[in-house]
N, C-alpha and C positions, 0 to 999 in steps of 0.2 A: 433488569439491571439498572441501578440508579446512575445518575450523572456522575456522582463521585466514583462509582465503580468503573465507569467508562473512562474517566480521566486517569484513574490508576492504571488500567489496562494499557491505555495508549502510552503512558509513561514507560511501562515495562517493554512495550513493543519498540519504542524509540531507542531504548538502551540496547536491546538485542539486535535491532536493525542496524544500528551504528556499529555494532560489533561484527556485522557481516552475516547474520542469520537470514537466509533467503525467505524462510517462512514468515519471520517477523517483518521483513521488508515488504512482503506482499500484503500481509495483514495490515500493516501501518498504512500502506498505500490505499487500501480499501477504506480504512477509517478516515483518512484525509479526504478521499473522494466523496464520502457520504456525510462528513461532519460528525462522526461518532466520537465523542470524548475530546474533540479538538475542533477548531474552526475549520470549515471546509476550505480546501486549497487544492485545486485541480492540478496546478503545476507540480507541487510537491508530491501529490498522489502519483502522478505519471512518473516522476523521477524515481520514487521508491519501487513502483511496480517494474519499471525498466531495470533497475538494479537487481531485483529478484529474478527477472527473466534471464539476465546476463549470467546470473549465478546458477542457472539451471532449474529454476522453479517452474514446473510444467504449467500450472494454472496461470502464472504471470505471463509466460510465453504465449499462451492461447489468448489471453486478454489483449496483449499488445498486437497480435496478429489480427484480432477482430477490430481493434481501433484503427489499425493501418488500412484495413479493408473499407472502413467507413470513410476515412479520409480520401480514398481513391475514388469514391463515388461522386 
């Protein structure tokens, strides 16, 4: 996938995430965490993953639980 493709995909994810799609929120969070198609932004990544988890996205909920476990150590 080219950088132009990555940028286009993250644009679509942003649109769908803002519209409340939990899968798009989770995927956008992953893109932001890894800097895929966007500048890496850990805070924004966490916020989108949290929104997806709150909307019932199972992978997002698992990721947040894992992160909480890391913070507790």
